[in-house]
KEBA-494734 format. One line per field, with one value per residue (C-alpha): residue number from 1; residue in one letter; x, y, z. Coordinates in nm, 3 decimals, decimal comma. Each point is the difference from the previous one (the first is absolute). Layout:
! residues N
num = (NUM|...)
residu = (A|...)
X = (X|...)
Y = (Y|...)
Z = (Z|...)
//
This chain:
! residues 391
num = (1|2|3|4|5|6|7|8|9|10|11|12|13|14|15|16|17|18|19|20|21|22|23|24|25|26|27|28|29|30|31|32|33|34|35|36|37|38|39|40|41|42|43|44|45|46|47|48|49|50|51|52|53|54|55|56|57|58|59|60|61|62|63|64|65|66|67|68|69|70|71|72|73|74|75|76|77|78|79|80|81|82|83|84|85|86|87|88|89|90|91|92|93|94|95|96|97|98|99|100|101|102|103|104|105|106|107|108|109|110|111|112|113|114|115|116|117|118|119|120|121|122|123|124|125|126|127|128|129|130|131|132|133|134|135|136|137|138|139|140|141|142|143|144|145|146|147|148|149|150|151|152|153|154|155|156|157|158|159|160|161|162|163|164|165|166|167|168|169|170|171|172|173|174|175|176|177|178|179|180|181|182|183|184|185|186|187|188|189|190|191|192|193|194|195|196|197|198|199|200|201|202|203|204|205|206|207|208|209|210|211|212|213|214|215|216|217|218|219|220|221|222|223|224|225|226|227|228|229|230|231|232|233|234|235|236|237|238|239|240|241|242|243|244|245|246|247|248|249|250|251|252|253|254|255|256|257|258|259|260|261|262|263|264|265|266|267|268|269|270|271|272|273|274|275|276|277|278|279|280|281|282|283|284|285|286|287|288|289|290|291|292|293|294|295|296|297|298|299|300|301|302|303|304|305|306|307|308|309|310|311|312|313|314|315|316|317|318|319|320|321|322|323|324|325|326|327|328|329|330|331|332|333|334|335|336|337|338|339|340|341|342|343|344|345|346|347|348|349|350|351|352|353|354|355|356|357|358|359|360|361|362|363|364|365|366|367|368|369|370|371|372|373|374|375|376|377|378|379|380|381|382|383|384|385|386|387|388|389|390|391)
residu = (M|I|E|D|Y|Q|I|Y|D|N|L|D|L|Y|F|P|Q|T|K|Q|K|E|D|D|N|T|L|F|R|F|L|Y|L|C|T|V|V|A|L|V|G|F|G|L|V|T|L|Y|S|A|S|Y|N|E|A|F|S|N|N|L|K|G|S|Y|Y|V|L|R|Q|T|T|F|A|L|S|G|F|A|I|F|A|L|I|Q|Y|I|P|I|K|F|I|R|K|V|I|F|P|F|L|L|V|S|L|V|L|M|A|L|T|I|V|G|P|F|G|V|E|K|L|G|A|R|R|W|L|Q|I|G|P|L|P|S|F|Q|P|S|E|L|L|K|V|S|T|I|L|F|L|A|H|L|F|S|K|E|E|L|T|K|F|T|K|I|F|I|L|A|M|I|G|I|G|A|L|L|I|L|L|Q|R|D|Y|S|T|T|L|V|F|L|F|V|V|L|A|M|L|L|L|G|G|F|E|I|R|Y|L|V|L|A|A|I|T|L|A|L|F|L|T|I|F|L|F|L|E|P|Y|R|I|K|R|V|V|S|F|I|F|P|S|I|D|P|T|G|L|N|W|Q|V|Q|N|S|L|K|A|V|M|S|G|N|L|F|G|K|G|L|G|N|G|I|Y|K|L|G|I|I|P|E|V|H|S|D|F|I|F|A|S|L|A|E|E|G|G|F|I|A|I|A|I|F|S|T|L|F|A|L|F|G|F|S|G|F|R|V|A|K|K|L|R|D|R|K|Y|T|F|E|S|L|S|A|F|G|I|T|L|M|I|L|W|Q|A|I|I|N|I|M|V|V|S|A|L|L|P|P|T|G|I|P|L|P|F|F|S|Q|G|G|T|N|L|F|V|I|I|S|E|C|G|L|L|Y|L|F|M|G|L|V|N|K|E|S|S|Y|E)
X = (-2,672|-0,315|0,203|0,235|-0,290|-0,142|0,335|0,005|-0,362|0,102|0,291|-0,235|-0,210|0,286|0,241|-0,236|-0,059|0,374|0,071|-0,275|0,161|0,338|-0,152|-0,175|0,325|0,188|-0,260|0,016|0,380|-0,030|-0,252|0,229|0,294|-0,216|-0,098|0,365|0,098|-0,299|0,094|0,360|-0,106|-0,263|0,257|0,262|-0,247|-0,117|0,358|0,100|-0,281|0,063|0,380|0,099|-0,038|0,211|0,262|0,006|0,035|0,311|0,149|-0,075|-0,184|-0,374|0,015|0,285|-0,204|-0,220|0,297|0,181|-0,312|-0,041|0,355|-0,084|-0,330|0,171|0,262|-0,280|-0,173|0,332|0,017|-0,370|0,082|0,315|-0,186|-0,221|0,305|0,127|-0,097|-0,197|0,227|0,294|-0,195|-0,061|0,368|0,112|-0,270|0,201|0,316|-0,229|-0,138|0,348|0,121|-0,307|0,076|0,365|-0,098|-0,245|0,277|0,231|-0,247|0,034|0,366|0,186|0,144|-0,249|-0,310|-0,171|-0,206|-0,305|-0,252|0,157|-0,014|0,268|-0,199|0,211|0,328|0,236|0,264|0,238|-0,162|-0,318|-0,318|-0,101|-0,252|-0,201|0,099|-0,326|-0,180|0,220|-0,052|-0,378|-0,008|0,280|-0,184|-0,323|0,179|0,191|-0,320|-0,177|0,294|0,008|-0,378|-0,008|0,192|-0,198|0,068|0,177|0,202|-0,004|0,350|-0,113|-0,289|0,232|0,240|-0,284|-0,098|0,365|0,050|-0,320|0,109|0,343|-0,157|-0,252|0,272|0,220|-0,291|-0,067|0,366|-0,034|-0,265|-0,269|-0,276|-0,282|0,180|0,058|-0,374|-0,073|0,270|-0,126|-0,366|0,073|0,235|-0,256|-0,265|0,232|0,075|-0,373|-0,065|0,303|-0,144|0,210|-0,139|-0,211|0,211|0,310|-0,189|-0,137|0,346|0,153|-0,275|0,039|0,379|-0,015|-0,265|0,222|0,305|-0,201|-0,145|0,348|0,133|-0,303|0,075|0,375|-0,054|-0,178|-0,107|-0,198|-0,187|-0,076|-0,140|-0,234|-0,113|-0,054|-0,203|-0,225|-0,029|0,030|-0,068|0,317|0,238|-0,198|0,289|0,269|-0,019|-0,360|0,073|0,088|-0,297|-0,254|0,114|-0,002|-0,363|-0,079|0,175|-0,200|-0,332|0,078|0,018|-0,379|-0,120|0,237|0,288|0,189|0,177|0,344|0,267|-0,249|0,020|0,110|0,068|0,312|0,152|0,159|-0,321|0,031|0,358|0,117|-0,306|0,192|0,082|-0,221|-0,286|-0,024|-0,356|-0,110|0,136|-0,167|-0,337|0,030|0,082|-0,204|-0,291|-0,234|0,053|0,374|-0,066|-0,247|0,254|0,270|-0,223|-0,107|0,359|0,104|-0,314|0,088|0,357|-0,112|-0,259|0,258|0,258|-0,234|-0,174|0,322|0,107|-0,320|0,020|0,363|-0,082|-0,273|0,259|0,249|0,242|0,046|0,316|-0,139|-0,338|0,143|0,242|-0,284|-0,208|0,284|0,104|-0,356|-0,080|0,322|-0,071|-0,369|0,062|0,253|-0,252|-0,277|0,217|0,122|-0,354|-0,117|0,281|-0,087|-0,365|0,089|-0,111|0,349|0,288|0,258|0,240|0,272|-0,176|0,016|-0,292|0,093|0,043|-0,048|0,231|0,346|0,246|0,190|0,077|-0,364|-0,121|0,280|-0,070|-0,377|0,023|0,241|-0,248|-0,270|0,229|0,001|-0,379|-0,021|0,232|-0,214|-0,315|0,141|-0,026|-0,373|-0,097|0,281|-0,007|0,289|0,258|0,230|-0,232)
Y = (-6,724|0,086|0,060|0,231|0,209|0,012|0,131|0,276|0,085|0,045|0,220|0,217|0,042|0,097|0,195|0,295|0,036|-0,007|0,248|0,227|0,001|0,081|0,284|0,135|-0,006|0,170|0,277|0,024|0,036|0,268|0,195|-0,029|0,132|0,290|0,076|0,015|0,221|0,227|0,035|0,086|0,249|0,161|0,023|0,169|0,261|0,073|0,020|0,247|0,236|-0,037|0,031|0,273|0,278|-0,202|-0,041|0,375|0,078|-0,223|0,170|-0,301|-0,039|-0,038|-0,348|-0,120|-0,226|-0,151|-0,072|-0,169|-0,200|-0,095|-0,140|-0,227|-0,097|-0,103|-0,192|-0,174|-0,102|-0,134|-0,226|-0,079|-0,134|-0,181|-0,184|-0,171|-0,199|-0,103|-0,351|0,000|-0,273|0,239|0,277|-0,232|-0,091|0,362|0,110|-0,057|0,173|0,284|0,030|-0,001|0,270|0,209|-0,031|0,094|0,305|0,098|-0,023|0,213|0,288|0,006|-0,077|0,037|0,306|-0,034|0,091|0,324|0,200|0,192|0,174|-0,157|-0,361|-0,226|-0,202|0,040|-0,137|0,189|-0,229|0,168|0,154|-0,205|0,191|-0,021|-0,273|-0,142|-0,357|-0,037|-0,038|-0,300|-0,139|0,004|-0,200|-0,238|-0,080|-0,071|-0,240|-0,158|-0,076|-0,128|-0,230|-0,152|-0,040|-0,182|-0,288|-0,295|0,050|0,258|-0,115|0,183|0,128|0,137|0,184|0,158|0,090|0,170|0,210|0,090|0,122|0,203|0,151|0,096|0,160|0,197|0,114|0,129|0,199|0,148|0,095|0,193|0,205|-0,125|-0,095|0,006|-0,231|-0,239|-0,016|-0,065|-0,265|-0,183|0,015|-0,171|-0,251|-0,101|-0,037|-0,232|-0,201|-0,046|-0,098|-0,228|-0,207|0,124|-0,124|0,252|-0,034|0,109|0,290|0,116|-0,017|0,186|0,266|0,063|0,023|0,234|0,218|0,036|0,104|0,234|0,173|0,046|0,144|0,227|0,169|0,019|0,277|0,317|0,097|-0,324|0,075|0,351|-0,144|-0,235|0,269|0,253|-0,256|-0,072|0,369|0,200|0,333|-0,023|0,087|0,112|0,196|-0,256|-0,374|0,018|0,273|-0,246|-0,227|0,281|0,161|-0,333|-0,041|0,347|-0,087|-0,324|0,174|0,292|-0,232|-0,052|-0,206|0,087|0,161|0,319|-0,149|-0,151|0,246|0,244|-0,113|0,254|-0,219|-0,143|0,350|-0,033|-0,030|-0,378|-0,110|-0,316|0,012|-0,181|-0,283|-0,124|0,245|-0,028|-0,135|0,344|0,159|-0,266|0,062|0,379|0,006|-0,300|0,008|-0,290|-0,124|-0,048|-0,167|-0,239|-0,093|-0,041|-0,224|-0,209|-0,066|-0,107|-0,216|-0,174|-0,046|-0,152|-0,222|-0,130|-0,075|-0,177|-0,186|-0,150|-0,083|-0,202|-0,178|-0,094|-0,131|-0,219|-0,146|-0,068|0,276|0,095|0,210|0,202|0,039|0,130|0,228|0,149|0,051|0,167|0,229|0,111|0,059|0,197|0,240|0,044|0,044|0,276|0,178|-0,032|0,137|0,291|0,103|-0,035|0,234|0,258|-0,028|0,054|-0,353|-0,092|0,197|0,131|-0,269|-0,034|-0,258|0,088|-0,050|-0,292|0,094|0,370|0,136|0,123|-0,273|-0,200|-0,308|-0,049|0,024|-0,220|-0,277|0,020|-0,037|-0,290|-0,163|0,047|-0,188|-0,294|0,006|0,006|-0,302|-0,188|0,073|-0,212|-0,307|0,028|-0,263|-0,240|-0,267|0,013|-0,267|0,055|0,040)
Z = (-2,794|0,188|0,316|-0,191|-0,124|0,352|0,125|-0,259|0,081|0,362|-0,102|-0,203|0,310|0,231|-0,220|-0,067|0,374|0,074|-0,275|0,130|0,346|-0,152|-0,202|0,309|0,197|-0,285|-0,002|0,379|-0,009|-0,266|0,207|0,302|-0,202|-0,122|0,361|0,110|-0,294|0,068|0,368|-0,087|-0,267|0,223|0,277|-0,220|-0,127|0,355|0,124|-0,270|0,092|0,374|-0,012|-0,243|0,258|0,245|-0,272|-0,071|0,369|0,007|-0,309|-0,219|-0,328|0,040|-0,153|0,225|0,229|-0,269|-0,228|0,287|0,082|-0,367|-0,004|0,292|-0,164|-0,324|0,197|0,188|-0,323|-0,131|0,307|-0,051|-0,348|0,115|0,278|-0,260|-0,117|0,345|0,115|0,323|0,138|-0,037|0,174|0,293|0,022|0,038|0,247|0,317|-0,135|-0,112|0,354|0,154|-0,240|0,088|0,372|-0,053|-0,204|0,273|0,259|-0,216|0,008|0,379|0,074|-0,329|-0,174|-0,285|0,199|-0,103|0,247|-0,120|0,223|0,308|-0,123|-0,149|-0,252|-0,313|-0,133|-0,228|-0,150|-0,243|-0,310|0,041|0,090|0,364|0,077|0,291|0,098|0,192|-0,334|-0,077|0,350|-0,038|-0,323|0,105|0,325|-0,189|-0,236|0,290|0,192|-0,311|-0,075|0,349|0,024|-0,334|0,156|0,131|0,371|0,211|0,299|0,331|-0,072|-0,337|0,162|0,256|-0,280|-0,193|0,303|0,062|-0,359|0,016|0,332|-0,136|-0,306|0,207|0,242|-0,283|-0,143|0,345|0,038|-0,324|0,184|-0,239|0,240|-0,255|-0,244|0,290|0,064|-0,369|-0,015|0,310|-0,107|-0,332|0,162|0,264|-0,273|-0,190|0,314|0,055|-0,360|-0,002|0,283|0,290|0,330|0,189|0,314|-0,188|-0,157|0,336|0,157|-0,293|0,004|0,375|-0,026|-0,299|0,164|0,307|-0,199|-0,227|0,305|0,148|-0,326|-0,029|0,332|-0,063|-0,256|0,120|-0,354|-0,031|0,322|-0,129|-0,324|0,186|0,247|-0,280|-0,194|0,299|0,097|-0,327|0,170|0,211|-0,283|-0,308|-0,156|0,084|-0,053|-0,126|-0,255|-0,275|0,057|0,034|-0,323|-0,181|0,104|-0,137|-0,326|-0,038|0,068|-0,231|-0,301|-0,010|-0,298|-0,285|0,188|-0,080|-0,300|-0,045|0,115|0,153|0,361|0,260|0,304|-0,165|-0,007|0,342|0,202|0,044|0,075|-0,182|-0,227|-0,274|0,239|0,283|-0,068|-0,377|0,024|0,123|-0,319|-0,214|0,167|-0,022|-0,370|-0,116|0,242|0,058|-0,357|0,059|0,336|-0,168|-0,270|0,266|0,211|-0,300|-0,105|0,350|0,032|-0,328|0,119|0,330|-0,164|-0,248|0,269|0,241|-0,284|-0,130|0,357|0,052|-0,335|0,054|0,346|-0,151|-0,237|0,281|-0,097|0,363|-0,040|-0,288|0,171|0,327|-0,185|-0,206|0,315|0,192|-0,283|-0,074|0,367|0,056|-0,288|0,083|0,372|-0,065|-0,224|0,259|0,283|-0,214|-0,092|0,361|0,111|-0,266|0,106|0,370|0,093|0,125|0,154|-0,252|-0,118|-0,261|-0,218|-0,372|-0,237|-0,231|-0,368|0,081|0,269|-0,089|0,088|-0,259|0,211|0,094|-0,361|-0,135|0,252|-0,043|-0,380|0,046|0,240|-0,263|-0,238|0,242|0,019|-0,379|-0,015|0,254|-0,201|-0,280|0,228|0,064|-0,260|0,089|0,265|0,246|-0,064|0,297|0,301)
//
């Protein structure tokens, strides 16, 4: 009897602590969900203000772009909810088919009849009545999951390592053939970071980096417009009314916002002064109309998002959930890195690229995939207080 009471005394000591951890994680997941919803909502409001003039100029309703983006956002949240009921073991089983489908869709944009060319690049697919979409968004997330799945195994053979590098090379080449040089750089940066975190030998990484650098340099000089972008970035005075026009005006828009901005809808640089302001340069419109206050809110939300993603990646790694940990790391890094590059371009710290601002830029495929990825992160957060049973 005494031993029984001692057991219950021990349970009384440990249960409150366990329950407290569960409560903390529940609150953390809720705050993460609020952060994602806030980013999507903030992005839709910013997009509406930045895009209505573009819509009018194309003989469309002023709300055309934001309504289209809202449809993709709602679809993304539907997938977000659905993912919570999908077993992780099933997700791991379909990763390789998912990657193969992504590669096939990428190839179809280049050689098939379904590829759609916009602004000189074939990055979109149009299949029947379905809205056009960018397969590169699917390739990015499928590659992250593919690497996380392989690295979660106990040991990688030499053949497996060569196979990993070959799949990465094929993916990067297909993105390059779409004439999407900037997305290739983002893709390879995240992939190399995952290889390093996954324990890939340094000699393989050095060989891969040298090979990729060689091919990227060749592809850079194959397109004259890319050389012009780099030269114009290094020497802005060479072509102030040409390639640098967009960047210089985006800088003026950002600086004109001051502390409180000009007010929602009152910006002037979106009225044809900055091309593609509702897409790659939407941050300039946000800064002009919202000022430093809007930039501070924007930065806080992305900081919370990054902290949440990397925090759960570390906690899952501590509990031997290697696949989930690496997936969370890759997804978080991919989204944050795209945001950082976009803002650096708008701020004239990098040459102009075609990288959208996550959650904000017009582009349904990007938003849909990002929200779906957030659904995966939310699912992984539910494992934080559980010990891995299959590693």
